[in-house]
C-alpha positions as a Python dict, from the first residue, in 0.01 Angstrom:
ca = {
    (1, 'M'): (0, 0, 0),
    (2, 'R'): (-209, 14, 338),
    (3, 'P'): (92, 26, 556),
    (4, 'I'): (288, 260, 349),
    (5, 'G'): (-33, 499, 342),
    (6, 'K'): (-53, 489, 699),
    (7, 'L'): (295, 577, 763),
    (8, 'A'): (294, 872, 549),
    (9, 'H'): (-44, 957, 746),
    (10, 'A'): (132, 970, 1052),
    (11, 'A'): (415, 1148, 926),
    (12, 'T'): (206, 1418, 807),
    (13, 'R'): (35, 1453, 1135),
    (14, 'S'): (330, 1479, 1327),
    (15, 'V'): (464, 1742, 1121),
    (16, 'V'): (142, 1920, 1153),
    (17, 'H'): (159, 1888, 1536),
    (18, 'N'): (535, 2007, 1546),
    (19, 'D'): (449, 2338, 1359),
    (20, 'S'): (535, 2626, 1612),
    (21, 'L'): (277, 2851, 1732),
    (22, 'P'): (320, 3158, 1531),
    (23, 'E'): (306, 2907, 1207),
    (24, 'R'): (-27, 2758, 1354),
    (25, 'L'): (-178, 3114, 1396),
    (26, 'A'): (-86, 3213, 1058),
    (27, 'R'): (-264, 2924, 866),
    (28, 'N'): (-568, 2960, 1097),
    (29, 'L'): (-603, 3322, 1119),
    (30, 'P'): (-757, 3531, 821),
    (31, 'A'): (-564, 3811, 664),
    (32, 'P'): (-513, 4119, 887),
    (33, 'D'): (-774, 4356, 693),
    (34, 'W'): (-943, 4561, 950),
    (35, 'T'): (-1187, 4749, 676),
    (36, 'P'): (-1529, 4689, 813),
    (37, 'P'): (-1771, 4471, 603),
    (38, 'E'): (-2047, 4612, 398),
    (39, 'D'): (-2296, 4452, 618),
    (40, 'V'): (-2314, 4570, 985),
    (41, 'A'): (-2160, 4312, 1178),
    (42, 'H'): (-2202, 4459, 1530),
    (43, 'P'): (-2459, 4691, 1660),
    (44, 'P'): (-2309, 5044, 1737),
    (45, 'Y'): (-2292, 4993, 2118),
    (46, 'A'): (-2163, 5316, 2183),
    (47, 'F'): (-2435, 5515, 1984),
    (48, 'M'): (-2691, 5280, 2184),
    (49, 'A'): (-2532, 5389, 2551),
    (50, 'L'): (-2551, 5737, 2449),
    (51, 'G'): (-2899, 5713, 2339),
    (52, 'A'): (-3006, 5541, 2611),
    (53, 'L'): (-2868, 5759, 2867),
    (54, 'A'): (-3002, 6059, 2669),
    (55, 'A'): (-3347, 5898, 2686),
    (56, 'A'): (-3328, 5814, 3061),
    (57, 'V'): (-3257, 6192, 3139),
    (58, 'L'): (-3532, 6312, 2901),
    (59, 'V'): (-3780, 6071, 3073),
    (60, 'V'): (-3706, 6245, 3405),
    (61, 'T'): (-3680, 6600, 3323),
    (62, 'A'): (-3941, 6583, 3081),
    (63, 'T'): (-4201, 6429, 3355),
    (64, 'G'): (-4024, 6610, 3629),
    (65, 'A'): (-4063, 6957, 3471),
    (66, 'T'): (-4436, 6905, 3384),
    (67, 'L'): (-4507, 6796, 3746),
    (68, 'A'): (-4337, 7090, 3878),
    (69, 'H'): (-4567, 7323, 3699),
    (70, 'G'): (-4849, 7186, 3882),
    (71, 'A'): (-4986, 6932, 3615),
    (72, 'Q'): (-5148, 6616, 3774),
    (73, 'F'): (-5236, 6290, 3559),
    (74, 'G'): (-5593, 6191, 3608),
    (75, 'F'): (-5463, 5804, 3583),
    (76, 'D'): (-5281, 5869, 3947),
    (77, 'R'): (-5576, 5934, 4149),
    (78, 'A'): (-5788, 5707, 3966),
    (79, 'I'): (-5540, 5399, 4025),
    (80, 'L'): (-5456, 5477, 4398),
    (81, 'L'): (-5866, 5503, 4483),
    (82, 'A'): (-5888, 5163, 4333),
    (83, 'L'): (-5615, 4993, 4552),
    (84, 'R'): (-5828, 5110, 4866),
    (85, 'T'): (-6148, 5008, 5013),
    (86, 'P'): (-6444, 5219, 4890),
    (87, 'D'): (-6547, 5295, 5262),
    (88, 'D'): (-6209, 5328, 5408),
    (89, 'L'): (-5942, 5455, 5253),
    (90, 'A'): (-5697, 5350, 5511),
    (91, 'V'): (-5775, 5009, 5433),
    (92, 'P'): (-5612, 4869, 5092),
    (93, 'A'): (-5797, 4639, 4855),
    (94, 'G'): (-5749, 4257, 4850),
    (95, 'P'): (-5711, 3983, 5104),
    (96, 'G'): (-5510, 4067, 5435),
    (97, 'W'): (-5228, 3889, 5352),
    (98, 'L'): (-5169, 4080, 5091),
    (99, 'R'): (-5073, 4397, 5240),
    (100, 'Q'): (-4758, 4209, 5447),
    (101, 'V'): (-4677, 4048, 5082),
    (102, 'M'): (-4636, 4382, 4960),
    (103, 'V'): (-4468, 4535, 5252),
    (104, 'D'): (-4183, 4254, 5188),
    (105, 'V'): (-4153, 4280, 4810),
    (106, 'T'): (-4094, 4657, 4866),
    (107, 'A'): (-3815, 4602, 5093),
    (108, 'L'): (-3614, 4393, 4799),
    (109, 'G'): (-3609, 4788, 4637),
    (110, 'G'): (-3474, 4928, 4965),
    (111, 'R'): (-3128, 5071, 5002),
    (112, 'T'): (-3006, 4804, 5234),
    (113, 'V'): (-3090, 4507, 5008),
    (114, 'L'): (-2996, 4654, 4724),
    (115, 'T'): (-2670, 4745, 4829),
    (116, 'I'): (-2610, 4404, 4994),
    (117, 'A'): (-2700, 4283, 4599),
    (118, 'V'): (-2435, 4451, 4464),
    (119, 'L'): (-2176, 4387, 4665),
    (120, 'L'): (-2245, 4032, 4692),
    (121, 'A'): (-2275, 4053, 4264),
    (122, 'V'): (-1919, 4269, 4265),
    (123, 'G'): (-1736, 3980, 4485),
    (124, 'F'): (-1903, 3697, 4290),
    (125, 'L'): (-1752, 3870, 3959),
    (126, 'L'): (-1398, 3913, 4106),
    (127, 'A'): (-1385, 3570, 4262),
    (128, 'I'): (-1437, 3391, 3919),
    (129, 'R'): (-1185, 3652, 3748),
    (130, 'R'): (-1422, 3918, 3597),
    (131, 'P'): (-1255, 4238, 3721),
    (132, 'F'): (-1392, 4400, 3398),
    (133, 'S'): (-1760, 4331, 3494),
    (134, 'A'): (-1753, 4386, 3851),
    (135, 'A'): (-1634, 4751, 3773),
    (136, 'L'): (-1916, 4792, 3544),
    (137, 'V'): (-2165, 4686, 3769),
    (138, 'A'): (-2017, 4909, 4044),
    (139, 'A'): (-2009, 5214, 3820),
    (140, 'G'): (-2330, 5158, 3678),
    (141, 'T'): (-2543, 5115, 4005),
    (142, 'V'): (-2355, 5385, 4174),
    (143, 'S'): (-2399, 5631, 3939),
    (144, 'G'): (-2750, 5558, 3846),
    (145, 'S'): (-2850, 5573, 4232),
    (146, 'V'): (-2708, 5904, 4265),
    (147, 'A'): (-2864, 6017, 3956),
    (148, 'V'): (-3224, 5939, 4103),
    (149, 'Q'): (-3134, 6099, 4400),
    (150, 'I'): (-3055, 6431, 4183),
    (151, 'G'): (-3411, 6417, 4030),
    (152, 'K'): (-3567, 6356, 4354),
    (153, 'R'): (-3415, 6711, 4496),
    (154, 'L'): (-3489, 6873, 4153),
    (155, 'V'): (-3858, 6793, 4100),
    (156, 'G'): (-3921, 6802, 4502),
    (157, 'R'): (-4292, 6616, 4445),
    (158, 'E'): (-4504, 6555, 4718),
    (159, 'R'): (-4580, 6217, 4838),
    (160, 'P'): (-4951, 6104, 4783),
    (161, 'A'): (-5192, 6251, 5060),
    (162, 'L'): (-5482, 6113, 4900),
    (163, 'I'): (-5487, 5777, 5088),
    (164, 'D'): (-5291, 5626, 5391),
    (165, 'H'): (-4918, 5544, 5391),
    (166, 'L'): (-4883, 5203, 5474),
    (167, 'V'): (-4479, 5207, 5507),
    (168, 'E'): (-4287, 5505, 5669),
    (169, 'V'): (-4122, 5741, 5413),
    (170, 'G'): (-3934, 6071, 5432),
    (171, 'S'): (-3781, 6174, 5075),
    (172, 'A'): (-3959, 6335, 4779),
    (173, 'S'): (-4203, 6126, 4557),
    (174, 'F'): (-4062, 6163, 4216),
    (175, 'P'): (-3929, 5932, 4048),
    (176, 'S'): (-3986, 5639, 4291),
    (177, 'A'): (-3617, 5537, 4399),
    (178, 'H'): (-3755, 5180, 4474),
    (179, 'A'): (-3880, 5140, 4105),
    (180, 'A'): (-3568, 5333, 3954),
    (181, 'N'): (-3286, 5181, 4165),
    (182, 'S'): (-3443, 4827, 4151),
    (183, 'A'): (-3445, 4843, 3770),
    (184, 'I'): (-3081, 4971, 3774),
    (185, 'I'): (-2919, 4762, 4010),
    (186, 'Y'): (-3182, 4441, 3926),
    (187, 'L'): (-3124, 4480, 3544),
    (188, 'T'): (-2766, 4597, 3533),
    (189, 'L'): (-2637, 4245, 3732),
    (190, 'A'): (-2877, 4061, 3491),
    (191, 'L'): (-2748, 4210, 3194),
    (192, 'T'): (-2387, 4156, 3283),
    (193, 'I'): (-2427, 3803, 3407),
    (194, 'M'): (-2590, 3696, 3120),
    (195, 'Q'): (-2316, 3796, 2890),
    (196, 'I'): (-2104, 3515, 3068),
    (197, 'I'): (-2383, 3267, 3053),
    (198, 'P'): (-2378, 3020, 2762),
    (199, 'R'): (-2710, 2873, 2746),
    (200, 'P'): (-2982, 3080, 2609),
    (201, 'S'): (-3294, 2893, 2830),
    (202, 'V'): (-3089, 2988, 3133),
    (203, 'R'): (-3052, 3382, 3003),
    (204, 'W'): (-3404, 3370, 2903),
    (205, 'Y'): (-3529, 3276, 3281),
    (206, 'L'): (-3276, 3516, 3440),
    (207, 'S'): (-3433, 3820, 3203),
    (208, 'G'): (-3802, 3717, 3294),
    (209, 'A'): (-3727, 3664, 3675),
    (210, 'T'): (-3541, 4000, 3662),
    (211, 'I'): (-3810, 4187, 3489),
    (212, 'A'): (-4105, 4038, 3684),
    (213, 'L'): (-3905, 4128, 4023),
    (214, 'V'): (-3900, 4505, 3921),
    (215, 'L'): (-4227, 4525, 3825),
    (216, 'L'): (-4306, 4380, 4146),
    (217, 'I'): (-4144, 4616, 4361),
    (218, 'G'): (-4259, 4946, 4147),
    (219, 'T'): (-4631, 4816, 4189),
    (220, 'S'): (-4583, 4766, 4591),
    (221, 'R'): (-4497, 5123, 4620),
    (222, 'V'): (-4818, 5222, 4475),
    (223, 'Y'): (-5035, 4952, 4653),
    (224, 'L'): (-4859, 5081, 4966),
    (225, 'G'): (-4996, 5455, 4902),
    (226, 'V'): (-4621, 5594, 4901),
    (227, 'H'): (-4599, 5680, 4534),
    (228, 'W'): (-4827, 5807, 4268),
    (229, 'P'): (-4808, 5570, 3967),
    (230, 'S'): (-4642, 5803, 3748),
    (231, 'D'): (-4321, 5834, 4024),
    (232, 'V'): (-4314, 5435, 3944),
    (233, 'L'): (-4361, 5465, 3581),
    (234, 'A'): (-4098, 5766, 3540),
    (235, 'G'): (-3847, 5538, 3783),
    (236, 'W'): (-3909, 5206, 3555),
    (237, 'A'): (-3822, 5397, 3226),
    (238, 'A'): (-3508, 5605, 3357),
    (239, 'G'): (-3381, 5268, 3524),
    (240, 'A'): (-3410, 5042, 3239),
    (241, 'L'): (-3284, 5291, 3012),
    (242, 'W'): (-2995, 5333, 3271),
    (243, 'A'): (-2932, 4989, 3287),
    (244, 'L'): (-2920, 4952, 2892),
    (245, 'A'): (-2689, 5239, 2862),
    (246, 'W'): (-2441, 5060, 3097),
    (247, 'W'): (-2476, 4720, 2905),
    (248, 'A'): (-2445, 4894, 2568),
    (249, 'F'): (-2122, 5072, 2693),
    (250, 'G'): (-1983, 4748, 2858),
    (251, 'S'): (-2022, 4579, 2520),
    (252, 'W'): (-1880, 4861, 2339),
    (253, 'L'): (-1582, 4839, 2534),
    (254, 'R'): (-1560, 4445, 2535),
    (255, 'L'): (-1593, 4479, 2104),
    (256, 'R'): (-1310, 4761, 2116),
    (257, 'R'): (-1066, 4500, 2312),
    (258, 'T'): (-1139, 4204, 2120),
    (259, 'I'): (-1051, 4367, 1818),
    (260, 'R'): (-733, 4522, 1951),
    (261, 'D'): (-665, 4162, 2045),
    (262, 'D'): (-730, 3979, 1715),
    (263, 'R'): (-490, 4276, 1590),
    (264, 'N'): (-221, 4194, 1812),
    (265, 'R'): (-247, 3832, 1757),
    (266, 'C'): (-241, 3881, 1345),
    (267, 'E'): (62, 4078, 1378),
    (268, 'V'): (259, 3799, 1582),
}
Protein backbone atom coordinates (compact mmCIF):
# COMPACT_ATOMS: atom_id res chain seq x y z
CA MET A 1 0.00 0.00 0.00
CA ARG A 2 2.87 2.37 0.67
CA PRO A 3 4.07 2.49 -2.96
CA ILE A 4 0.53 3.19 -4.10
CA GLY A 5 0.18 5.93 -1.50
CA LYS A 6 3.40 7.54 -2.64
CA LEU A 7 2.30 7.41 -6.27
CA ALA A 8 -1.03 8.98 -5.39
CA HIS A 9 0.70 11.74 -3.40
CA ALA A 10 3.08 12.43 -6.27
CA ALA A 11 0.22 12.57 -8.72
CA THR A 12 -1.62 15.01 -6.48
CA ARG A 13 1.45 17.28 -6.23
CA SER A 14 1.87 17.13 -10.00
CA VAL A 15 -1.69 18.28 -10.50
CA VAL A 16 -1.26 21.10 -8.01
CA HIS A 17 1.94 22.34 -9.61
CA ASN A 18 0.39 22.20 -13.06
CA ASP A 19 -2.38 24.60 -12.08
CA SER A 20 -2.40 27.83 -14.02
CA LEU A 21 -1.51 31.12 -12.33
CA PRO A 22 -5.12 32.46 -12.30
CA GLU A 23 -6.30 29.23 -10.68
CA ARG A 24 -3.68 29.45 -7.93
CA LEU A 25 -4.52 33.12 -7.29
CA ALA A 26 -8.23 32.32 -7.14
CA ARG A 27 -7.55 29.53 -4.65
CA ASN A 28 -5.30 31.61 -2.33
CA LEU A 29 -6.93 35.04 -2.41
CA PRO A 30 -10.04 35.87 -0.38
CA ALA A 31 -13.30 36.83 -1.95
CA PRO A 32 -13.26 40.38 -3.35
CA ASP A 33 -15.10 42.07 -0.49
CA TRP A 34 -13.95 45.69 -0.18
CA THR A 35 -16.18 46.74 2.70
CA PRO A 36 -14.06 47.94 5.65
CA PRO A 37 -13.79 45.65 8.68
CA GLU A 38 -15.43 46.52 11.96
CA ASP A 39 -12.09 47.37 13.56
CA VAL A 40 -9.74 49.90 11.97
CA ALA A 41 -7.10 48.01 10.00
CA HIS A 42 -4.93 51.00 9.11
CA PRO A 43 -4.35 54.43 10.69
CA PRO A 44 -6.07 57.33 8.92
CA TYR A 45 -2.89 58.42 7.17
CA ALA A 46 -4.53 61.19 5.17
CA PHE A 47 -5.93 62.84 8.30
CA MET A 48 -2.59 62.38 10.07
CA ALA A 49 -0.83 64.18 7.23
CA LEU A 50 -3.26 67.09 7.22
CA GLY A 51 -3.22 67.33 11.01
CA ALA A 52 0.56 67.34 11.25
CA LEU A 53 0.87 69.92 8.50
CA ALA A 54 -1.72 72.15 10.13
CA ALA A 55 0.00 71.81 13.50
CA ALA A 56 3.35 72.78 11.97
CA VAL A 57 1.86 75.91 10.45
CA LEU A 58 0.05 76.70 13.70
CA VAL A 59 3.21 76.41 15.81
CA VAL A 60 5.15 78.84 13.66
CA THR A 61 2.21 81.22 13.15
CA ALA A 62 1.19 81.44 16.81
CA THR A 63 4.71 81.79 18.17
CA GLY A 64 5.70 84.20 15.41
CA ALA A 65 2.64 86.39 15.97
CA THR A 66 3.43 86.54 19.68
CA LEU A 67 7.00 87.62 19.01
CA ALA A 68 5.94 90.10 16.33
CA HIS A 69 3.91 91.97 18.97
CA GLY A 70 7.02 92.48 21.08
CA ALA A 71 6.58 89.60 23.52
CA GLN A 72 9.67 87.93 24.95
CA PHE A 73 10.16 84.63 26.73
CA GLY A 74 12.01 84.72 30.02
CA PHE A 75 13.78 81.43 29.45
CA ASP A 76 15.39 82.78 26.26
CA ARG A 77 17.57 85.23 28.16
CA ALA A 78 18.25 82.86 31.06
CA ILE A 79 19.49 80.01 28.84
CA LEU A 80 21.72 82.21 26.69
CA LEU A 81 23.37 83.74 29.77
CA ALA A 82 23.83 80.29 31.33
CA LEU A 83 25.86 79.23 28.28
CA ARG A 84 28.40 82.05 28.75
CA THR A 85 31.12 82.75 31.27
CA PRO A 86 29.68 85.23 33.82
CA ASP A 87 32.76 87.48 33.74
CA ASP A 88 32.95 87.59 29.93
CA LEU A 89 29.86 87.02 27.80
CA ALA A 90 32.04 86.59 24.72
CA VAL A 91 33.47 83.33 26.12
CA PRO A 92 31.22 80.24 25.96
CA ALA A 93 30.82 77.99 28.96
CA GLY A 94 32.53 74.61 29.08
CA PRO A 95 35.95 73.33 28.00
CA GLY A 96 37.80 75.04 25.18
CA TRP A 97 37.30 72.21 22.68
CA LEU A 98 33.50 72.36 23.01
CA ARG A 99 33.27 75.53 20.91
CA GLN A 100 34.84 73.87 17.87
CA VAL A 101 32.67 70.77 18.35
CA MET A 102 29.55 72.94 18.27
CA VAL A 103 30.78 74.73 15.15
CA ASP A 104 31.29 71.38 13.43
CA VAL A 105 27.90 70.07 14.59
CA THR A 106 26.04 73.17 13.44
CA ALA A 107 27.50 72.73 9.94
CA LEU A 108 25.53 69.47 9.67
CA GLY A 109 22.36 71.59 9.62
CA GLY A 110 23.65 74.07 7.06
CA ARG A 111 22.33 74.45 3.55
CA THR A 112 25.31 72.82 1.82
CA VAL A 113 25.40 69.66 3.94
CA LEU A 114 21.61 69.23 3.88
CA THR A 115 21.49 69.66 0.10
CA ILE A 116 24.20 67.03 -0.34
CA ALA A 117 22.35 64.68 2.03
CA VAL A 118 19.11 65.02 0.07
CA LEU A 119 20.82 64.52 -3.30
CA LEU A 120 22.66 61.42 -2.06
CA ALA A 121 19.48 59.98 -0.54
CA VAL A 122 17.42 60.59 -3.67
CA GLY A 123 20.15 59.09 -5.83
CA PHE A 124 20.34 56.03 -3.56
CA LEU A 125 16.57 55.50 -3.66
CA LEU A 126 16.56 55.79 -7.44
CA ALA A 127 19.48 53.35 -7.69
CA ILE A 128 17.55 50.69 -5.74
CA ARG A 129 14.45 51.39 -7.85
CA ARG A 130 12.40 53.27 -5.27
CA PRO A 131 11.22 56.24 -7.38
CA PHE A 132 8.14 56.86 -5.25
CA SER A 133 10.23 57.18 -2.06
CA ALA A 134 12.72 59.40 -3.91
CA ALA A 135 9.92 61.70 -5.03
CA LEU A 136 8.54 61.93 -1.50
CA VAL A 137 11.95 62.84 -0.07
CA ALA A 138 12.55 65.51 -2.71
CA ALA A 139 9.08 67.04 -2.42
CA GLY A 140 8.97 66.97 1.38
CA THR A 141 12.40 68.49 1.96
CA VAL A 142 12.18 71.19 -0.70
CA SER A 143 8.69 72.32 0.32
CA GLY A 144 9.68 72.33 3.98
CA SER A 145 12.75 74.49 3.37
CA VAL A 146 10.65 76.97 1.40
CA ALA A 147 8.10 77.12 4.22
CA VAL A 148 10.85 77.90 6.76
CA GLN A 149 12.15 80.79 4.66
CA ILE A 150 8.62 82.20 4.34
CA GLY A 151 8.25 82.03 8.13
CA LYS A 152 11.51 83.93 8.60
CA ARG A 153 10.42 86.71 6.27
CA LEU A 154 6.99 87.06 7.85
CA VAL A 155 8.19 87.23 11.47
CA GLY A 156 11.49 89.08 10.96
CA ARG A 157 12.79 88.52 14.50
CA GLU A 158 16.22 89.96 15.24
CA ARG A 159 19.12 87.74 16.24
CA PRO A 160 20.11 87.77 19.92
CA ALA A 161 22.20 90.82 20.77
CA LEU A 162 22.57 89.75 24.40
CA ILE A 163 25.80 87.80 23.78
CA ASP A 164 28.43 87.61 21.07
CA HIS A 165 27.80 85.41 18.04
CA LEU A 166 30.43 82.70 17.61
CA VAL A 167 29.60 82.14 13.91
CA GLU A 168 28.51 84.45 11.11
CA VAL A 169 24.78 84.76 10.37
CA GLY A 170 22.81 86.92 8.00
CA SER A 171 19.10 86.06 8.01
CA ALA A 172 16.28 86.59 10.50
CA SER A 173 16.19 84.59 13.71
CA PHE A 174 12.74 82.96 13.88
CA PRO A 175 12.34 80.09 13.31
CA SER A 176 15.78 78.51 13.39
CA ALA A 177 16.42 77.27 9.85
CA HIS A 178 19.12 74.88 11.08
CA ALA A 179 16.74 73.31 13.62
CA ALA A 180 13.74 73.22 11.28
CA ASN A 181 15.52 72.10 8.12
CA SER A 182 17.57 69.44 9.89
CA ALA A 183 14.37 68.07 11.44
CA ILE A 184 12.55 68.17 8.12
CA ILE A 185 15.32 66.60 6.07
CA TYR A 186 16.92 64.10 8.45
CA LEU A 187 13.60 62.90 9.87
CA THR A 188 12.06 62.65 6.40
CA LEU A 189 15.05 60.60 5.24
CA ALA A 190 14.87 58.37 8.31
CA LEU A 191 11.11 57.81 8.08
CA THR A 192 11.37 57.02 4.38
CA ILE A 193 14.29 54.62 4.73
CA MET A 194 12.67 52.92 7.74
CA GLN A 195 9.77 51.87 5.52
CA ILE A 196 12.09 49.67 3.45
CA ILE A 197 14.13 48.24 6.37
CA PRO A 198 12.68 44.95 7.64
CA ARG A 199 14.59 44.58 10.93
CA PRO A 200 13.01 46.44 13.92
CA SER A 201 16.37 46.83 15.70
CA VAL A 202 17.80 48.72 12.72
CA ARG A 203 14.72 50.94 12.52
CA TRP A 204 14.97 51.78 16.23
CA TYR A 205 18.66 52.62 15.87
CA LEU A 206 18.03 54.81 12.83
CA SER A 207 15.22 56.74 14.52
CA GLY A 208 17.20 57.27 17.73
CA ALA A 209 20.34 58.40 15.93
CA THR A 210 18.35 60.80 13.74
CA ILE A 211 16.57 62.40 16.70
CA ALA A 212 19.87 62.78 18.56
CA LEU A 213 21.45 64.47 15.53
CA VAL A 214 18.57 66.92 15.14
CA LEU A 215 18.68 67.80 18.85
CA LEU A 216 22.45 68.37 18.73
CA ILE A 217 22.18 70.68 15.72
CA GLY A 218 19.50 72.82 17.36
CA THR A 219 21.40 72.96 20.65
CA SER A 220 24.53 74.11 18.84
CA ARG A 221 22.69 77.16 17.50
CA VAL A 222 21.83 78.31 21.00
CA TYR A 223 25.33 77.54 22.33
CA LEU A 224 26.89 79.61 19.54
CA GLY A 225 24.63 82.53 20.47
CA VAL A 226 22.96 82.96 17.06
CA HIS A 227 19.44 81.89 18.08
CA TRP A 228 17.08 82.36 20.96
CA PRO A 229 16.03 79.02 22.46
CA SER A 230 12.43 79.69 21.38
CA ASP A 231 13.63 79.94 17.77
CA VAL A 232 15.07 76.44 18.02
CA LEU A 233 12.05 74.98 19.82
CA ALA A 234 9.72 76.31 17.12
CA GLY A 235 12.04 74.98 14.43
CA TRP A 236 12.14 71.51 16.00
CA ALA A 237 8.37 71.38 16.38
CA ALA A 238 7.59 72.63 12.88
CA GLY A 239 10.25 70.47 11.25
CA ALA A 240 9.20 67.28 13.02
CA LEU A 241 5.54 67.85 12.21
CA TRP A 242 6.36 68.59 8.59
CA ALA A 243 8.34 65.35 8.29
CA LEU A 244 5.48 63.44 9.94
CA ALA A 245 3.01 64.98 7.52
CA TRP A 246 4.97 63.80 4.49
CA TRP A 247 5.49 60.35 6.00
CA ALA A 248 1.74 60.00 6.60
CA PHE A 249 0.98 61.30 3.11
CA GLY A 250 3.35 58.75 1.59
CA SER A 251 1.86 55.94 3.66
CA TRP A 252 -1.63 56.94 2.54
CA LEU A 253 -0.59 56.84 -1.12
CA ARG A 254 1.08 53.44 -0.64
CA LEU A 255 -2.02 52.07 1.07
CA ARG A 256 -4.27 53.24 -1.77
CA ARG A 257 -1.96 51.67 -4.33
CA THR A 258 -1.86 48.37 -2.42
CA ILE A 259 -5.66 48.21 -2.23
CA ARG A 260 -5.95 48.98 -5.93
CA ASP A 261 -3.39 46.29 -6.86
CA ASP A 262 -5.16 43.72 -4.66
CA ARG A 263 -8.46 44.56 -6.30
CA ASN A 264 -6.96 44.14 -9.75
CA ARG A 265 -5.49 40.76 -8.85
CA CYS A 266 -8.83 39.54 -7.52
CA GLU A 267 -10.53 40.58 -10.74
CA VAL A 268 -8.18 38.36 -12.80
